[in-house]
C-alpha positions as CSV (number, residue, x, y, z in Angstrom):
1,X,-2.0,-12.8,-6.7
2,X,-3.9,-10.2,-4.5
3,X,-2.7,-6.7,-4.8
4,X,-3.1,-4.2,-2.2
5,X,-5.8,-1.6,-3.1
6,X,-5.3,2.1,-2.9
7,X,-7.8,4.4,-1.3
8,X,-9.0,5.6,-4.6
9,X,-9.6,1.9,-5.8
10,X,-11.5,1.3,-2.5
11,X,-13.5,4.5,-2.8
12,X,-14.5,3.7,-6.5
13,X,-15.5,0.1,-5.6
14,X,-17.6,1.3,-2.7
15,X,-19.3,4.0,-4.8
16,X,-20.2,1.5,-7.4
17,X,-21.3,-1.2,-5.0
18,X,-23.5,1.3,-3.2
19,X,-25.5,1.8,-6.4
20,X,-25.3,-1.9,-7.3
21,X,-22.8,-1.7,-10.1
22,X,-20.6,-4.7,-10.0
23,X,-20.0,-5.7,-13.6
24,X,-18.4,-3.6,-16.6
25,X,-21.7,-4.0,-18.6
26,X,-23.5,-1.8,-15.8
27,X,-21.1,1.0,-16.2
28,X,-22.9,3.7,-18.1
29,X,-23.3,7.4,-17.5
30,X,-27.1,7.3,-16.9
31,X,-27.0,4.6,-14.2
32,X,-24.1,6.2,-12.4
33,X,-25.5,9.7,-12.5
34,X,-28.9,8.4,-11.5
35,X,-27.6,6.2,-8.6
36,X,-25.4,9.0,-7.2
37,X,-28.2,11.7,-7.5
38,X,-26.3,13.7,-10.3
39,X,-28.2,15.4,-13.2
40,X,-26.6,14.5,-16.6
41,X,-27.1,16.7,-19.5
42,X,-25.9,16.0,-23.0
43,X,-25.4,19.1,-25.1
44,X,-23.3,20.6,-27.6
45,X,-21.0,22.4,-25.1
46,X,-17.7,21.9,-23.3
47,X,-18.0,19.2,-20.7
48,X,-18.1,20.5,-17.1
49,X,-19.6,19.9,-13.6
50,X,-21.8,22.6,-11.9
51,X,-23.0,22.5,-8.5
52,X,-25.9,24.9,-7.8
53,X,-27.5,25.2,-4.4
54,X,-26.7,21.6,-3.7
55,X,-27.8,20.3,-6.9
56,X,-25.0,18.7,-9.1
57,X,-25.1,18.9,-12.9
58,X,-22.7,17.3,-15.3
59,X,-22.7,18.6,-18.8
60,X,-21.1,16.3,-21.4
61,X,-20.5,17.4,-24.9
62,X,-22.8,15.5,-27.1
63,X,-20.5,16.0,-30.1
64,X,-18.1,13.4,-28.8
65,X,-18.0,9.8,-29.4
66,X,-19.7,7.6,-26.9
67,X,-16.4,6.4,-25.5
68,X,-15.1,10.0,-25.1
69,X,-18.4,10.9,-23.4
70,X,-18.0,8.2,-20.8
71,X,-14.4,9.3,-20.3
72,X,-15.5,12.9,-19.8
73,X,-18.3,11.9,-17.5
74,X,-15.9,10.0,-15.2
75,X,-13.4,12.9,-15.2
76,X,-16.3,15.3,-14.3
77,X,-17.8,12.8,-11.7
78,X,-14.5,13.5,-9.7
79,X,-15.0,17.1,-9.7
80,X,-18.8,16.4,-8.5
81,X,-17.7,14.0,-5.8
82,X,-14.6,15.7,-4.5
83,X,-14.3,19.2,-5.6
84,X,-16.3,22.4,-4.5
85,X,-16.6,25.7,-6.0
86,X,-15.5,27.0,-9.4
87,X,-12.0,27.0,-10.9
88,X,-12.5,30.4,-12.4
89,X,-10.6,32.3,-9.8
90,X,-8.5,29.4,-8.4
91,X,-4.7,29.8,-8.5
92,X,-3.3,27.9,-11.5
93,X,-1.2,25.3,-9.6
94,X,-4.3,24.3,-7.6
95,X,-6.6,24.0,-10.6
96,X,-3.9,21.8,-12.4
97,X,-3.8,19.6,-9.4
98,X,-7.6,19.1,-9.5
99,X,-7.3,18.2,-13.1
100,X,-4.5,15.7,-12.5
101,X,-6.6,14.2,-9.7
102,X,-9.7,14.1,-12.0
103,X,-7.7,12.3,-14.7
104,X,-6.6,9.7,-12.3
105,X,-10.1,9.3,-11.0
106,X,-11.3,9.0,-14.5
107,X,-9.0,6.1,-15.3
108,X,-10.3,4.1,-12.0
109,X,-13.9,5.0,-12.5
110,X,-14.1,4.1,-16.2
111,X,-12.1,0.9,-15.4
112,X,-12.3,-0.1,-11.8
113,X,-9.6,-2.4,-10.4
114,X,-12.0,-4.8,-9.0
115,X,-13.6,-5.4,-12.7
116,X,-10.3,-5.2,-14.5
117,X,-8.5,-8.6,-13.6
118,X,-11.2,-10.8,-15.1
119,X,-11.1,-9.0,-18.4
120,X,-7.4,-8.9,-18.9
121,X,-6.8,-12.5,-17.9
122,X,-8.5,-13.3,-21.2
123,X,-5.7,-11.9,-23.3
124,X,-2.3,-13.2,-24.2
125,X,-0.9,-10.0,-25.5
126,X,-0.7,-6.4,-24.4
127,X,-2.5,-5.2,-27.6
128,X,-5.2,-7.8,-27.0
129,X,-5.7,-6.6,-23.5
130,X,-5.9,-3.0,-24.6
131,X,-8.6,-4.0,-27.2
132,X,-10.6,-6.1,-24.6
133,X,-10.4,-3.3,-22.1
134,X,-11.6,-0.7,-24.7
135,X,-14.5,-2.9,-25.8
136,X,-15.6,-4.2,-22.4
137,X,-15.5,-0.7,-20.6
138,X,-16.6,1.4,-23.5
139,X,-13.5,3.7,-23.6
140,X,-11.0,4.7,-26.1
141,X,-7.9,2.5,-26.8
142,X,-5.7,5.3,-25.7
143,X,-7.4,5.4,-22.2
144,X,-7.4,1.5,-22.2
145,X,-3.6,1.7,-22.9
146,X,-3.1,4.1,-20.0
147,X,-5.2,2.2,-17.7
148,X,-3.4,-1.1,-18.6
149,X,0.0,0.5,-18.1
150,X,-1.2,1.8,-14.8
151,X,-2.4,-1.8,-13.7
152,X,0.8,-3.3,-14.9
153,X,3.0,-0.9,-13.0
154,X,1.1,-1.7,-9.9
155,X,1.5,-5.5,-10.5
156,X,5.3,-5.0,-11.0
157,X,5.6,-2.7,-7.9
158,X,3.9,-5.6,-6.0
159,X,6.3,-8.3,-7.3
160,X,9.3,-6.4,-6.6
161,X,8.2,-5.6,-3.1
162,X,7.5,-9.3,-2.6
163,X,11.0,-10.1,-3.9
164,X,12.5,-7.5,-1.5
165,X,10.6,-8.8,1.4
166,X,11.8,-12.4,0.7
167,X,15.3,-11.3,0.5
168,X,15.2,-9.2,3.6
169,X,13.8,-12.2,5.5
170,X,16.7,-14.4,4.3
171,X,19.2,-11.8,5.4
172,X,17.8,-11.2,8.9
173,X,17.6,-14.9,9.4
174,X,21.3,-15.1,9.4
175,X,22.0,-12.0,11.6
């Protein structure tokens, strides 16, 4: 079953394909940052993104696990790609909106839809799928669980829409 893609899914796929990332094992901070022209700095500091005179820097907290570092990187990558300026003087609702968007971006960038289906097709149960996603994409099981649920919701929405369309066609045939 071919699911319709969202703008975010298309954006992430095009972004990765533009830097020749097409398989989960190619997803790593250094390759992505280098391909996108972003400077990556690992140090004992809070993760953040900074744009200075057109040069973009992503700082990732080196005290985090590798899985958490990759998730933080994907979150900060959203700020690098989509957000400008500093959040310091930003109204709270807008800052929260940006953080919400960055969290959604992180889920898609860490586990792109175009790479997900072949991975979860190998699992018979949800807990197996979560473990496979976590291992394959180098993310925490908590994030893998969120991403799997996001995907399953989309599949369910697609199936319900198809059922609705089928029923509507049958109804209109008799009118």
